C-alpha positions as CSV (number, residue, x, y, z in Angstrom):
1,M,54.8,11.5,40.6
2,K,54.2,13.5,43.7
3,D,57.3,15.9,43.0
4,I,57.6,16.7,46.5
5,R,61.6,17.3,47.5
6,V,62.8,16.1,50.8
7,L,65.6,16.0,52.3
8,I,66.5,13.7,55.2
9,A,68.8,14.4,58.4
10,D,69.9,11.6,60.4
11,D,73.3,10.5,61.9
12,E,72.5,6.8,61.6
13,P,73.4,5.8,57.9
14,F,70.7,2.8,58.2
15,I,67.7,5.0,58.9
16,R,68.8,7.3,56.1
17,A,68.8,4.5,53.9
18,N,66.1,3.1,55.4
19,L,64.1,6.3,55.0
20,R,65.5,7.3,50.9
21,Q,63.7,3.3,50.2
22,I,60.2,4.3,51.8
23,L,60.4,7.9,50.4
24,E,61.0,6.8,46.9
25,R,58.4,3.9,47.4
26,V,55.8,6.0,47.8
27,G,56.6,8.5,45.1
28,Y,58.6,11.1,47.0
29,L,62.2,12.8,45.9
30,V,64.9,12.5,48.4
31,I,67.3,15.3,47.2
32,G,69.7,15.4,50.0
33,E,71.1,13.4,53.0
34,A,72.7,14.7,56.1
35,P,74.3,13.0,58.7
36,N,74.7,15.5,61.3
37,G,72.3,18.8,62.2
38,L,74.9,20.9,61.0
39,E,75.1,19.5,57.0
40,A,71.5,19.3,57.4
41,L,71.0,23.1,57.8
42,T,73.2,24.0,55.0
43,L,71.9,21.2,52.4
44,T,68.5,22.9,53.1
45,R,69.7,26.3,52.9
46,Q,71.1,24.9,49.3
47,L,69.0,22.6,48.1
48,L,65.8,24.7,49.4
49,P,64.1,21.4,50.0
50,D,59.9,21.4,49.7
51,I,59.8,19.7,53.8
52,A,62.5,18.4,55.8
53,L,62.7,15.0,57.6
54,I,65.3,15.6,61.0
55,D,65.9,13.6,63.7
56,V,66.1,14.9,67.0
57,E,69.4,13.8,68.2
58,M,72.2,14.4,65.8
59,P,75.9,15.3,66.4
60,V,77.4,19.1,66.3
61,M,73.6,20.3,65.8
62,N,70.8,18.9,67.5
63,G,67.2,18.5,64.8
64,L,65.4,21.0,67.3
65,E,68.5,23.9,66.8
66,V,68.1,22.9,63.0
67,A,64.4,23.4,63.1
68,Q,64.5,26.9,65.1
69,K,67.0,28.1,62.2
70,L,65.0,26.8,59.4
71,G,61.8,28.3,61.2
72,A,63.5,31.5,61.2
73,E,64.7,31.4,58.2
74,N,61.6,30.6,57.0
75,L,63.1,27.7,54.3
76,A,60.8,24.5,55.2
77,P,58.7,22.7,56.8
78,V,60.4,20.3,59.6
79,I,59.4,16.6,60.7
80,L,60.8,15.6,63.5
81,L,62.1,12.2,63.9
82,T,63.2,10.7,67.3
83,T,63.0,7.2,69.4
84,Y,61.3,8.5,72.0
85,T,58.7,11.6,73.2
86,T,58.3,13.8,76.0
87,S,55.6,16.6,76.9
88,E,58.9,18.8,77.1
89,L,60.0,18.0,73.6
90,A,56.8,18.3,72.5
91,A,56.5,21.8,74.1
92,K,60.0,22.5,72.5
93,A,59.5,21.5,68.8
94,R,56.0,23.4,68.5
95,E,58.1,26.7,70.2
96,F,60.5,25.8,67.3
97,G,57.9,25.9,64.9
98,V,58.2,22.2,63.9
99,L,55.1,21.2,62.1
100,G,55.1,17.5,62.3
101,Y,56.6,15.1,64.3
102,L,57.1,11.3,64.2
103,L,58.2,8.3,66.0
104,K,60.7,5.7,64.9
105,P,60.7,3.2,63.2
106,I,59.0,5.1,60.8
107,H,56.5,3.2,59.1
108,E,55.5,4.2,55.6
109,S,51.7,3.9,56.3
110,G,52.5,6.7,58.7
111,L,54.9,8.9,56.3
112,G,52.8,9.4,53.6
113,P,50.0,11.2,55.6
114,C,52.3,13.3,57.7
115,L,53.9,14.5,54.8
116,E,50.9,15.9,53.1
117,I,49.3,17.4,56.4
118,V,52.7,19.4,57.1
119,L,53.1,20.3,53.9
120,A,49.3,21.4,53.5
121,R,49.9,23.6,56.8
122,W,52.8,25.4,55.2
123,R,51.4,25.9,52.5
124,E,48.7,27.7,54.2
125,Q,51.4,29.3,56.5
126,Q,53.3,30.6,53.7
127,A,49.9,32.1,52.1
128,R,49.4,33.9,55.2
129,L,52.6,35.1,55.4
130,Q,51.8,36.7,52.0
131,Q,48.9,38.2,53.0
132,V,50.0,39.9,55.9
133,A,53.2,41.3,53.4
134,Q,50.5,42.5,51.1
135,L,48.1,44.4,53.3
136,Q,51.5,46.0,55.1
137,D,52.7,47.4,52.3
138,K,48.9,48.3,51.4
139,I,49.0,50.1,54.8
140,E,52.8,52.0,54.0
141,T,51.6,53.1,50.4
142,R,48.3,54.5,52.1
143,Q,50.1,56.3,54.6
144,M,52.9,57.7,52.2
145,I,50.0,59.0,49.4
146,E,48.4,60.5,53.0
147,I,51.9,62.3,53.8
148,A,52.1,62.8,50.7
149,K,49.1,64.6,50.2
150,G,49.7,66.7,52.9
151,C,52.6,68.3,51.6
152,L,50.9,68.9,48.7
153,M,47.9,70.5,50.3
154,S,50.2,72.8,52.5
155,S,52.7,73.2,49.9
156,Q,50.4,74.6,47.0
157,G,47.2,75.0,48.9
158,L,45.1,72.2,47.3
159,Q,42.2,70.6,49.2
160,E,42.4,66.8,50.0
161,A,40.6,65.6,46.7
162,E,42.7,67.7,44.4
163,A,45.9,66.2,46.2
164,F,45.1,62.9,45.8
165,R,43.7,63.6,42.0
166,R,47.0,65.3,41.5
167,I,49.1,62.0,42.7
168,Q,46.9,60.2,40.5
169,R,47.3,62.1,37.4
170,I,51.5,61.9,37.9
171,A,51.2,58.3,38.7
172,M,49.4,57.5,35.2
173,N,51.0,59.7,33.5
174,N,54.4,58.9,34.2
175,R,53.4,55.2,34.1
176,K,54.4,54.9,38.5
177,T,52.8,53.5,41.0
178,M,50.8,56.2,43.3
179,R,53.4,54.8,46.0
180,E,56.0,56.0,43.8
181,V,55.2,59.4,42.8
182,A,54.2,59.5,46.9
183,Q,58.2,59.2,47.3
184,A,59.3,61.6,44.8
185,I,56.9,64.3,46.7
186,L,58.2,63.5,50.4
187,L,61.4,63.1,48.8
188,A,61.2,66.8,47.6
189,Q,59.9,68.2,50.2
190,Q,62.8,67.0,52.1
191,I,65.1,68.9,49.8
192,A,63.5,71.8,49.6
193,S,62.8,72.2,53.6
């Protein structure tokens, strides 16, 4: 079993049933079905599927709008389902962060590989986003430590290396991160000003 959780959104009950059947036959777990775009968005937020198969043309909210919102919220990768294709639709799909695109009728032979590729790309994208967040945190921490060092240097007449070692020592002695110590130093400096 793949243990990959899928949400299906299509306004045609027959298409949803057919997709469910295909997905379950090849080992995917269908955790929800939606007959319109708004329900697809709501269910995705609630159920947090690993992947969402969303029809382009649906009532209440179309698939592109759903894909755009899911992309903005970074909730799940989207594969758009459509009966027609145009370069304009493909361009909008790319713009809205859609990672896959399947033409109806959906065939079992094409569905599995598409899901696997989309999931792989999604996981790579999530890993990159996590790396970026970690790097941003490191940069912010480093900047905060530099400012705190400057405060110690000016208020206590320390050399740069001494100020750095003092922040390090306080952090180790109090089981705090250097960032937490730097924040405390900066807060104390603000209070004193």
